[in-house]
Structure formats: structure tokens, C-alpha cells
C-alpha positions as YAML, in Angstrom:
chain: A
units: angstrom
residues:
- id: 1
  name: UNK
  ca: [25.31, 36.36, -3.77]
- id: 2
  name: UNK
  ca: [26.62, 35.27, -0.35]
- id: 3
  name: UNK
  ca: [24.53, 35.05, 2.82]
- id: 4
  name: UNK
  ca: [26.34, 38.15, 4.12]
- id: 5
  name: UNK
  ca: [25.44, 40.04, 0.94]
- id: 6
  name: UNK
  ca: [21.84, 38.81, 1.20]
- id: 7
  name: UNK
  ca: [21.60, 40.12, 4.76]
- id: 8
  name: UNK
  ca: [23.15, 43.43, 3.76]
- id: 9
  name: UNK
  ca: [20.70, 43.82, 0.89]
- id: 10
  name: UNK
  ca: [17.71, 43.22, 3.15]
- id: 11
  name: UNK
  ca: [19.13, 45.60, 5.74]
- id: 12
  name: UNK
  ca: [19.62, 48.23, 3.05]
- id: 13
  name: UNK
  ca: [16.04, 47.79, 1.92]
- id: 14
  name: UNK
  ca: [14.81, 48.24, 5.50]
- id: 15
  name: UNK
  ca: [16.85, 51.43, 5.86]
- id: 16
  name: UNK
  ca: [15.60, 52.92, 2.62]
- id: 17
  name: UNK
  ca: [11.99, 52.10, 3.47]
- id: 18
  name: UNK
  ca: [12.05, 54.45, 6.50]
- id: 19
  name: UNK
  ca: [10.03, 57.53, 5.82]
- id: 20
  name: UNK
  ca: [8.24, 56.00, 2.83]
- id: 21
  name: UNK
  ca: [4.47, 55.54, 2.72]
- id: 22
  name: UNK
  ca: [3.46, 52.13, 3.97]
- id: 23
  name: UNK
  ca: [2.86, 49.58, 1.22]
- id: 24
  name: UNK
  ca: [-0.64, 48.17, 0.97]
- id: 25
  name: UNK
  ca: [-1.38, 44.45, 0.73]
- id: 26
  name: UNK
  ca: [-2.34, 44.84, -2.94]
- id: 27
  name: UNK
  ca: [1.01, 46.50, -3.63]
- id: 28
  name: UNK
  ca: [2.81, 43.53, -2.06]
- id: 29
  name: UNK
  ca: [0.78, 41.02, -4.07]
- id: 30
  name: UNK
  ca: [1.43, 42.92, -7.29]
- id: 31
  name: UNK
  ca: [5.16, 43.04, -6.58]
- id: 32
  name: UNK
  ca: [5.30, 39.33, -5.78]
- id: 33
  name: UNK
  ca: [3.45, 38.51, -8.99]
- id: 34
  name: UNK
  ca: [5.82, 40.64, -11.09]
- id: 35
  name: UNK
  ca: [8.81, 38.95, -9.52]
- id: 36
  name: UNK
  ca: [7.39, 35.47, -10.20]
- id: 37
  name: UNK
  ca: [6.59, 36.30, -13.82]
- id: 38
  name: UNK
  ca: [10.06, 37.74, -14.31]
- id: 39
  name: UNK
  ca: [11.65, 34.74, -12.59]
- id: 40
  name: UNK
  ca: [9.83, 32.27, -14.81]
- id: 41
  name: UNK
  ca: [10.93, 34.14, -17.94]
- id: 42
  name: UNK
  ca: [14.53, 34.41, -16.74]
- id: 43
  name: UNK
  ca: [14.74, 30.72, -15.83]
- id: 44
  name: UNK
  ca: [13.19, 29.83, -19.19]
- id: 45
  name: UNK
  ca: [15.59, 31.95, -21.26]
- id: 46
  name: UNK
  ca: [18.80, 31.52, -19.26]
- id: 47
  name: UNK
  ca: [18.37, 28.28, -17.33]
- id: 48
  name: UNK
  ca: [18.83, 27.92, -13.59]
- id: 49
  name: UNK
  ca: [22.59, 28.39, -13.37]
- id: 50
  name: UNK
  ca: [22.78, 31.57, -15.46]
- id: 51
  name: UNK
  ca: [19.81, 33.21, -13.77]
- id: 52
  name: UNK
  ca: [20.59, 35.53, -10.88]
- id: 53
  name: UNK
  ca: [18.46, 37.24, -8.26]
- id: 54
  name: UNK
  ca: [19.77, 40.55, -9.58]
- id: 55
  name: UNK
  ca: [18.65, 39.65, -13.11]
- id: 56
  name: UNK
  ca: [15.20, 38.66, -11.88]
- id: 57
  name: UNK
  ca: [14.90, 41.91, -9.97]
- id: 58
  name: UNK
  ca: [15.93, 43.95, -13.01]
- id: 59
  name: UNK
  ca: [13.40, 42.16, -15.22]
- id: 60
  name: UNK
  ca: [10.68, 42.75, -12.61]
- id: 61
  name: UNK
  ca: [11.62, 46.40, -12.18]
- id: 62
  name: UNK
  ca: [12.33, 46.09, -8.46]
- id: 63
  name: UNK
  ca: [15.31, 46.17, -6.12]
- id: 64
  name: UNK
  ca: [17.05, 42.84, -5.68]
- id: 65
  name: UNK
  ca: [16.52, 43.18, -1.93]
- id: 66
  name: UNK
  ca: [12.77, 42.87, -2.54]
- id: 67
  name: UNK
  ca: [13.30, 39.51, -4.21]
- id: 68
  name: UNK
  ca: [15.16, 38.30, -1.12]
- id: 69
  name: UNK
  ca: [12.53, 39.87, 1.13]
- id: 70
  name: UNK
  ca: [9.61, 38.05, -0.49]
- id: 71
  name: UNK
  ca: [11.24, 34.75, -1.44]
- id: 72
  name: UNK
  ca: [14.73, 34.33, 0.01]
- id: 73
  name: UNK
  ca: [17.41, 32.55, -2.03]
- id: 74
  name: UNK
  ca: [17.45, 31.85, -5.75]
- id: 75
  name: UNK
  ca: [16.44, 28.25, -5.05]
- id: 76
  name: UNK
  ca: [13.40, 29.49, -3.13]
- id: 77
  name: UNK
  ca: [12.48, 31.85, -5.96]
- id: 78
  name: UNK
  ca: [12.71, 28.94, -8.39]
- id: 79
  name: UNK
  ca: [10.55, 26.74, -6.17]
- id: 80
  name: UNK
  ca: [7.90, 29.45, -5.90]
- id: 81
  name: UNK
  ca: [7.96, 29.93, -9.68]
- id: 82
  name: UNK
  ca: [7.57, 26.18, -10.18]
- id: 83
  name: UNK
  ca: [4.60, 26.04, -7.82]
- id: 84
  name: UNK
  ca: [2.88, 28.91, -9.62]
- id: 85
  name: UNK
  ca: [3.55, 27.34, -13.02]
- id: 86
  name: UNK
  ca: [2.25, 23.97, -11.85]
- id: 87
  name: UNK
  ca: [-0.78, 25.31, -9.95]
- id: 88
  name: UNK
  ca: [-3.30, 25.04, -12.83]
- id: 89
  name: UNK
  ca: [-2.22, 21.47, -13.50]
- id: 90
  name: UNK
  ca: [-2.09, 20.40, -9.87]
- id: 91
  name: UNK
  ca: [-5.52, 21.90, -9.35]
- id: 92
  name: UNK
  ca: [-6.90, 19.21, -11.68]
- id: 93
  name: UNK
  ca: [-4.88, 16.30, -10.28]
- id: 94
  name: UNK
  ca: [-7.79, 15.01, -8.18]
- id: 95
  name: UNK
  ca: [-9.41, 13.86, -11.41]
- id: 96
  name: UNK
  ca: [-6.56, 11.36, -11.79]
- id: 97
  name: UNK
  ca: [-6.89, 9.70, -8.40]
- id: 98
  name: UNK
  ca: [-10.68, 9.74, -8.24]
- id: 99
  name: UNK
  ca: [-12.49, 6.94, -10.01]
- id: 100
  name: UNK
  ca: [-12.00, 3.24, -10.66]
- id: 101
  name: UNK
  ca: [-8.49, 1.82, -10.96]
- id: 102
  name: UNK
  ca: [-9.48, 0.04, -14.18]
- id: 103
  name: UNK
  ca: [-9.02, 3.23, -16.19]
- id: 104
  name: UNK
  ca: [-6.57, 5.19, -14.03]
- id: 105
  name: UNK
  ca: [-3.96, 4.81, -16.78]
- id: 106
  name: UNK
  ca: [-6.07, 6.72, -19.27]
- id: 107
  name: UNK
  ca: [-6.95, 9.40, -16.71]
- id: 108
  name: UNK
  ca: [-3.29, 9.88, -15.82]
- id: 109
  name: UNK
  ca: [-2.29, 9.99, -19.49]
- id: 110
  name: UNK
  ca: [-5.01, 12.49, -20.39]
- id: 111
  name: UNK
  ca: [-4.07, 14.64, -17.43]
- id: 112
  name: UNK
  ca: [-0.40, 14.87, -18.42]
- id: 113
  name: UNK
  ca: [-1.03, 15.52, -22.11]
- id: 114
  name: UNK
  ca: [-3.82, 17.95, -21.24]
- id: 115
  name: UNK
  ca: [-1.27, 20.02, -19.35]
- id: 116
  name: UNK
  ca: [1.23, 19.94, -22.24]
- id: 117
  name: UNK
  ca: [-1.37, 20.66, -24.93]
- id: 118
  name: UNK
  ca: [-2.63, 23.78, -23.15]
- id: 119
  name: UNK
  ca: [-0.41, 26.78, -24.11]
- id: 120
  name: UNK
  ca: [-1.17, 28.46, -20.79]
- id: 121
  name: UNK
  ca: [0.45, 25.62, -18.86]
- id: 122
  name: UNK
  ca: [2.92, 24.36, -21.49]
- id: 123
  name: UNK
  ca: [5.14, 27.45, -21.64]
- id: 124
  name: UNK
  ca: [5.73, 27.72, -17.87]
- id: 125
  name: UNK
  ca: [6.29, 23.97, -17.73]
- id: 126
  name: UNK
  ca: [8.90, 24.17, -20.49]
- id: 127
  name: UNK
  ca: [10.79, 26.76, -18.45]
- id: 128
  name: UNK
  ca: [10.78, 24.49, -15.42]
- id: 129
  name: UNK
  ca: [11.80, 21.36, -17.32]
- id: 130
  name: UNK
  ca: [14.67, 23.06, -19.15]
- id: 131
  name: UNK
  ca: [16.09, 24.31, -15.87]
- id: 132
  name: UNK
  ca: [15.59, 20.94, -14.15]
- id: 133
  name: UNK
  ca: [17.36, 19.04, -16.92]
- id: 134
  name: UNK
  ca: [20.48, 21.18, -16.69]
- id: 135
  name: UNK
  ca: [20.85, 21.75, -12.95]
- id: 136
  name: UNK
  ca: [20.63, 19.38, -10.00]
- id: 137
  name: UNK
  ca: [19.30, 22.03, -7.62]
- id: 138
  name: UNK
  ca: [16.48, 22.84, -10.02]
- id: 139
  name: UNK
  ca: [15.88, 19.13, -10.59]
- id: 140
  name: UNK
  ca: [15.60, 18.54, -6.83]
- id: 141
  name: UNK
  ca: [12.96, 21.26, -6.50]
- id: 142
  name: UNK
  ca: [10.99, 19.91, -9.45]
- id: 143
  name: UNK
  ca: [11.30, 16.32, -8.25]
- id: 144
  name: UNK
  ca: [10.10, 17.22, -4.76]
- id: 145
  name: UNK
  ca: [7.05, 19.02, -6.11]
- id: 146
  name: UNK
  ca: [6.08, 16.21, -8.50]
- id: 147
  name: UNK
  ca: [6.65, 13.50, -5.90]
- id: 148
  name: UNK
  ca: [4.67, 15.15, -3.11]
- id: 149
  name: UNK
  ca: [1.88, 16.71, -5.13]
- id: 150
  name: UNK
  ca: [1.16, 14.02, -7.71]
- id: 151
  name: UNK
  ca: [2.96, 10.67, -7.62]
- id: 152
  name: UNK
  ca: [2.45, 10.03, -3.93]
- id: 153
  name: UNK
  ca: [-1.28, 10.62, -4.25]
- id: 154
  name: UNK
  ca: [-1.52, 8.19, -7.13]
- id: 155
  name: UNK
  ca: [0.55, 5.60, -5.27]
- id: 156
  name: UNK
  ca: [-1.72, 5.88, -2.22]
- id: 157
  name: UNK
  ca: [-4.70, 4.84, -4.34]
- id: 158
  name: UNK
  ca: [-3.03, 1.68, -5.63]
- id: 159
  name: UNK
  ca: [-2.63, -0.02, -2.25]
- id: 160
  name: UNK
  ca: [0.11, -2.29, -3.57]
- id: 161
  name: UNK
  ca: [3.53, -3.09, -2.02]
- id: 162
  name: UNK
  ca: [5.43, -1.49, -4.90]
- id: 163
  name: UNK
  ca: [2.95, 1.34, -5.46]
- id: 164
  name: UNK
  ca: [5.55, 4.13, -5.47]
- id: 165
  name: UNK
  ca: [7.67, 2.34, -8.07]
- id: 166
  name: UNK
  ca: [4.60, 1.74, -10.21]
- id: 167
  name: UNK
  ca: [3.62, 5.42, -10.07]
- id: 168
  name: UNK
  ca: [7.17, 6.49, -10.95]
- id: 169
  name: UNK
  ca: [7.39, 4.09, -13.90]
- id: 170
  name: UNK
  ca: [4.06, 5.38, -15.20]
- id: 171
  name: UNK
  ca: [5.29, 8.95, -14.85]
- id: 172
  name: UNK
  ca: [8.56, 8.07, -16.60]
- id: 173
  name: UNK
  ca: [6.59, 6.72, -19.55]
- id: 174
  name: UNK
  ca: [4.57, 9.92, -19.79]
- id: 175
  name: UNK
  ca: [7.40, 12.37, -19.14]
- id: 176
  name: UNK
  ca: [9.63, 10.66, -21.68]
- id: 177
  name: UNK
  ca: [6.94, 10.81, -24.34]
- id: 178
  name: UNK
  ca: [6.17, 14.44, -23.51]
- id: 179
  name: UNK
  ca: [9.86, 15.38, -23.70]
- id: 180
  name: UNK
  ca: [10.20, 13.87, -27.16]
- id: 181
  name: UNK
  ca: [7.00, 15.52, -28.39]
- id: 182
  name: UNK
  ca: [7.14, 18.99, -26.84]
- id: 183
  name: UNK
  ca: [10.77, 19.67, -25.95]
- id: 184
  name: UNK
  ca: [12.94, 17.74, -28.44]
- id: 185
  name: UNK
  ca: [10.13, 17.69, -31.04]
- id: 186
  name: UNK
  ca: [10.95, 14.37, -32.67]
- id: 187
  name: UNK
  ca: [8.84, 13.66, -35.77]
- id: 188
  name: UNK
  ca: [6.33, 12.19, -36.37]
- id: 189
  name: UNK
  ca: [5.63, 12.16, -32.62]
- id: 190
  name: UNK
  ca: [5.69, 15.96, -32.47]
- id: 191
  name: UNK
  ca: [2.96, 16.35, -35.08]
- id: 192
  name: UNK
  ca: [0.68, 13.35, -34.65]
- id: 193
  name: UNK
  ca: [-2.77, 13.92, -33.15]
- id: 194
  name: UNK
  ca: [-2.62, 13.74, -29.36]
- id: 195
  name: UNK
  ca: [-5.52, 11.28, -29.27]
- id: 196
  name: UNK
  ca: [-3.39, 8.75, -31.14]
- id: 197
  name: UNK
  ca: [-0.68, 9.13, -28.52]
- id: 198
  name: UNK
  ca: [-3.14, 8.73, -25.66]
- id: 199
  name: UNK
  ca: [-4.63, 5.61, -27.26]
- id: 200
  name: UNK
  ca: [-1.19, 3.97, -27.52]
- id: 201
  name: UNK
  ca: [0.38, 5.15, -24.27]
- id: 202
  name: UNK
  ca: [-2.54, 4.82, -21.84]
- id: 203
  name: UNK
  ca: [-2.56, 0.98, -21.85]
- id: 204
  name: UNK
  ca: [1.19, 0.97, -21.07]
- id: 205
  name: UNK
  ca: [0.65, 3.40, -18.20]
- id: 206
  name: UNK
  ca: [-2.25, 1.28, -16.94]
- id: 207
  name: UNK
  ca: [-0.02, -1.80, -16.94]
- id: 208
  name: UNK
  ca: [2.64, 0.04, -14.94]
- id: 209
  name: UNK
  ca: [0.05, 1.05, -12.36]
- id: 210
  name: UNK
  ca: [-2.09, -2.05, -11.96]
- id: 211
  name: UNK
  ca: [-0.57, -4.84, -14.07]
- id: 212
  name: UNK
  ca: [1.04, -8.01, -12.67]
...
């Protein structure tokens, strides 16, 4: 949808709202939540490129103008959906950066696999990753969120000249392993007990973060 069409849709919504009872704050929150749930499902099933604002609106049972009203463009809807999906995980990220550097590798590893092992956070994350893998716009949104909300905080704790590179290499180790286990489902990695994976991967992550 073009910017002109976006503006027309919002204008149309404003016109049709005249004479209607005023929406309460709880109504607005409920509508936003429905849109985000629908957006996450649409991005998961169709990928970023094939998902449209109109499709999200239809799945949420609202007018497409409401999607634009609350979130803006499709990219902004995707970013909001990513933030909601990542919120439970990011809420626990302080556990990674707090504590001695001697075992930060294990904390980081347990954090990442804890997110993937939990069905409540794994399914939304799968939707995000699948979209990010296939579309640069989606990848940029995901990359920005991960960099600002997680990797930068870990790098700040290292206090080393190449701290950002170290944090990114550690993340690459973990993301690659998670992709093979949860997305591509390569055996026996997909079926082995997660504690075995943590025991083998954590020392590698620790070396990336604090090794010579």
C-alpha cells in the first residue's frame, strides 16, 4: 500500500468514526493486542514479504486503517510484533550480564536455550526468525532489536577493545546451534538433551567472550 493509500485509509477511518461512541482505553488495548497476535501469526505462516497490512487486519477482525492508526507501516507492525514476542526473553536478560565474568558463557548459553526450550517463547521466536531469514527488512528489524537489547549490554560488561565482536561471535555460536536444533531440526542435535548441548557449547561461548 502506498503512502497516499495509507493516508486515505486513515482519513477514511477518521470520517467513519464521527458519530460513534468514543472508544475506551481498554478497547484500544484489546484492539492493539488482537492486531499483534494476528500479525505474529501472519508473519509466521506467510513470511514477511507475503504478509500484508490488509491480511493482518482481516485476521484480527478490524479495518486495515486501524492497523495503520496504531502501528503505521508493515515494517512498524513487524517491529512491534517482534518486541512483544521477545519481551519475555528480554525481561530475563539481566541475569546474563549480572554476575562474574568467569561463568558468563554458561549464563548466556542457558539464557538462549531457555528461551528456545519454552514453548511460550519458542513459537513467536520461530515466526520472527523465519521472516528475518527471508527478508532484509525483517532481518534489519530483528538485528536492531538483538543488538540494542542484548548484545550491547553484554559487550559493555566485558570492558575489552573488541567487546562487540566477542559478543557477536558468542551470539553466532548460539544462534547457529539453535537454528540447527529448533528450525532445521538436524538429528541428533534436535533430540539430544539440552543439558548436553549447554555443557558442550557454554565453554566455546565463554572463550568467545573472555578468552585470549
